[in-house]
C-alpha positions as CSV (number, residue, x, y, z in Angstrom):
1,M,102.7,-19.9,268.1
2,G,102.3,-23.3,266.3
3,M,99.4,-25.7,266.4
4,S,99.4,-29.5,266.0
5,L,96.9,-31.3,263.8
6,K,96.0,-35.0,263.7
7,V,93.5,-36.4,261.2
8,Y,91.4,-39.4,262.0
9,E,88.2,-41.1,261.0
10,V,85.5,-42.5,263.2
11,D,83.0,-45.0,261.9
12,R,79.4,-45.4,263.1
13,W,80.4,-47.9,265.7
14,G,82.9,-45.5,267.3
15,S,86.1,-47.1,266.1
16,A,88.7,-44.6,265.1
17,R,91.6,-44.9,262.7
18,V,94.4,-42.4,262.1
19,L,94.5,-41.0,258.6
20,R,97.4,-38.6,259.2
21,E,99.8,-38.7,262.2
22,K,100.2,-35.6,264.4
23,G,102.1,-32.8,262.7
24,E,102.9,-29.2,263.3
25,V,101.1,-26.5,261.3
26,V,101.6,-22.7,261.3
27,P,98.4,-20.7,261.4
28,L,97.9,-17.8,259.0
29,E,98.1,-14.3,260.3
30,R,95.0,-13.3,258.4
31,P,93.2,-15.7,256.1
32,A,92.5,-14.5,252.6
33,D,88.9,-13.3,252.0
34,T,88.2,-16.2,249.7
35,D,88.9,-18.7,252.6
36,R,86.0,-17.4,254.7
37,F,82.5,-18.9,254.8
38,P,79.8,-16.6,253.4
39,A,77.5,-14.9,255.8
40,C,74.5,-17.0,256.9
41,E,71.2,-16.1,255.1
42,C,68.7,-18.0,257.3
43,A,65.8,-16.1,258.8
44,R,67.2,-16.3,262.3
45,C,70.6,-14.8,261.3
46,S,69.3,-12.2,258.8
47,S,67.1,-10.4,261.4
48,G,67.9,-8.9,264.8
49,P,71.1,-7.4,266.3
50,A,73.5,-9.8,264.6
51,A,72.2,-8.8,261.2
52,E,72.8,-5.1,262.0
53,Q,76.5,-5.7,262.7
54,R,77.2,-7.5,259.3
55,P,79.1,-5.4,256.8
């Protein structure tokens, strides 16, 4: 299943301009581990049920 991607920029007044026209992209089956964001370390995320589920 493909996805489409269009890149545009919006200024502070709400005007938009296209930086890259719509194009087809193929999503990865599984991103490499280096492409993931690190786990959040804030106080809210590092305590409670969500913290217990982290590897």
